[in-house]
Structures are given as structure tokens and as C-alpha cells.
C-alpha distance (Angstrom), angle and dihedral (degrees) to the residues before:
residue distance angle dihedral
M1 . . .
T2 3.78 . .
P3 3.83 121.6 .
T4 3.81 88.3 -103.5
Q5 3.79 92.0 52.2
D6 3.81 91.2 46.7
A7 3.82 90.0 53.2
V8 3.80 92.0 47.0
A9 3.81 90.5 48.9
A10 3.81 90.8 50.9
A11 3.81 90.6 49.5
L12 3.79 89.5 49.0
K13 3.80 89.5 54.3
S14 3.81 90.1 51.1
E15 3.80 89.2 51.5
Y16 3.80 91.1 50.7
A17 3.80 88.2 53.8
A18 3.81 92.2 46.6
V19 3.81 93.1 51.6
Y20 3.80 91.2 48.8
L21 3.80 95.6 44.4
Y22 3.80 93.4 47.9
G23 3.81 85.9 64.6
L24 3.81 88.8 57.7
I25 3.79 91.7 42.7
E26 3.79 90.8 53.0
A27 3.79 91.7 52.2
Y28 3.82 91.6 59.5
A29 3.80 103.5 27.3
A30 3.76 124.7 107.9
P31 3.81 111.3 -86.5
T32 3.81 89.5 -119.0
R33 3.82 88.8 64.6
K34 3.84 97.3 55.5
A35 3.83 96.7 98.0
E36 3.80 91.9 45.0
I37 3.81 90.9 49.7
A38 3.81 91.1 49.3
T39 3.80 89.6 52.8
Y40 3.80 93.0 47.8
A41 3.81 92.6 47.8
A42 3.82 89.9 50.2
E43 3.82 89.8 51.5
H44 3.80 90.1 52.4
R45 3.81 91.4 48.3
A46 3.80 90.4 51.5
Q47 3.80 91.2 49.0
R48 3.81 90.0 46.9
D49 3.79 91.3 52.7
A50 3.81 93.2 46.8
L51 3.81 91.9 51.1
A52 3.80 91.4 48.8
R53 3.81 90.3 50.8
V54 3.82 90.9 53.0
L55 3.79 91.6 53.9
S56 3.78 93.5 43.1
A57 3.81 92.7 49.1
A58 3.80 89.4 51.9
G59 3.79 91.1 51.6
A60 3.80 90.7 -116.7
E61 3.77 125.1 140.4
V62 3.79 111.8 -89.6
P63 3.81 109.6 -142.5
V64 3.77 115.9 -129.5
A65 3.77 124.2 -129.7
A66 3.77 119.4 -97.5
P67 3.80 116.5 -115.4
A68 3.82 90.5 -112.4
Y69 3.79 141.7 -1.6
A70 3.79 126.1 -144.2
P71 3.80 117.2 -131.5
P72 3.81 115.5 -123.5
E73 3.81 88.4 -115.6
P74 3.80 135.4 9.6
V75 3.79 116.2 -76.3
T76 3.78 111.6 -142.4
D77 3.80 107.0 141.0
P78 3.82 142.9 8.1
A79 3.83 94.0 -79.1
S80 3.81 94.1 52.0
A81 3.82 89.5 44.8
A82 3.81 89.8 54.9
K83 3.82 91.1 47.9
V84 3.80 90.8 52.4
A85 3.81 90.4 46.7
A86 3.82 90.1 54.2
A87 3.82 89.9 49.0
V88 3.82 91.1 48.9
E89 3.79 89.4 53.7
D90 3.81 91.9 47.5
D91 3.81 89.7 53.2
A92 3.81 91.5 48.4
A93 3.81 91.1 47.9
A94 3.81 91.5 52.3
A95 3.80 91.7 48.7
H96 3.80 92.9 49.5
R97 3.80 91.9 45.1
N98 3.80 86.3 57.5
V99 3.82 89.7 50.6
L100 3.81 87.5 56.1
S101 3.78 92.5 49.9
Q102 3.81 92.0 50.7
A103 3.82 100.0 36.1
D104 3.79 114.7 132.6
G105 3.78 97.1 -172.5
D106 3.76 145.1 23.8
G107 3.81 94.8 -101.0
V108 3.79 93.5 56.9
R109 3.79 91.0 40.3
H110 3.81 90.5 53.5
L111 3.80 90.1 50.0
G112 3.81 90.5 51.0
V113 3.80 92.2 49.4
A114 3.79 91.7 49.3
G115 3.80 92.0 48.0
L116 3.78 94.4 46.0
G117 3.79 93.8 45.3
G118 3.78 93.9 47.5
A119 3.80 93.5 47.6
A120 3.81 92.0 46.9
V121 3.80 92.5 52.2
R122 3.80 94.4 44.8
G123 3.80 91.5 46.3
A124 3.79 91.4 50.2
R125 3.80 90.4 51.0
W126 3.80 91.5 51.8
R127 3.80 92.0 48.0
A128 3.81 90.2 48.6
A129 3.80 89.1 52.2
L130 3.80 88.5 52.0
G131 3.81 92.0 49.0
V132 3.80 92.4 -117.0
S133 3.78 116.3 156.4
P134 2.93 126.6 -123.9
V135 3.77 95.5 29.0
T136 3.79 93.3 -156.3
T137 3.78 142.7 15.4
P138 3.79 128.9 -117.1
F139 3.82 89.9 -109.7
P140 3.82 110.5 31.5
G141 3.77 113.5 -150.4
S142 3.78 94.4 24.6
G143 3.79 97.4 91.0
T144 3.80 91.3 -119.6
């Protein structure tokens, strides 16, 4: 696979994890967050499907989802669910930032921008809900 396809495949894997983990997050989140979580999970499913289409259209191997994904920390209550949700979004942002750095065309670049922007906004909303300050970084997805 090309560097672009490798980056897209890695982002696809992060989207698989996000879709799976949002199911866990929903199980423990505050009831007032259910609609928001449903929206966020749908956004990750749409991004997942778009990434898979890019790989398929290029004739590249489309990775399959793992049977399960471990959260970065145990989820036992609404606060830990929100922390995991923020971490999921940070992982997605990093993966999509890599798509941007490896993009070989406007279509892939647009997909990376959409993925990075969506993850950055969702992550900031989760951190705001947790009372974390600042809610975002100057360069989402870079770890700084």
C-alpha cells in the first residue's frame, strides 16, 4: 500500500475502535448525554464508511474491524465514560492528522480535514463536560 493508503487504513482502524467504544461509553454515560452520544457514534460510522470507500476505490485492502476494543481505562461511571470518550476523540484526531500529512489528493485531504475537525470538536466538548481546561490544544491530533 502507498503511504496515503496506510494512513487511511490506520484512520479506519481508529474509527472502528471509536464506533465500538461509543457503545461502551453509552452504557455508562449520563442519561442526558444519550442523544449526543448517538450523534457522535453516527459521525464515526460515516467517517468509517468514507475511509473504507477510499481504500476500496483504490483497490487496496480494507482492514476489518477487530471483534472488540479495550478502552484506555476502565469505564465504571459517567465520568470515566466521558474520559474514555475524550481519549477516543484524541486517537481519532491523531489518525486523521496523519491522513492529512500523507494525503496525495484533494479527496483524501478533505476526508482528513473532516475527520480531524470532527474529532477535535467532539473531544473539546467531552473535555468541557469534564471541566478540563483548556478544552483543546492549538494543534489537535498532535499530542500538544
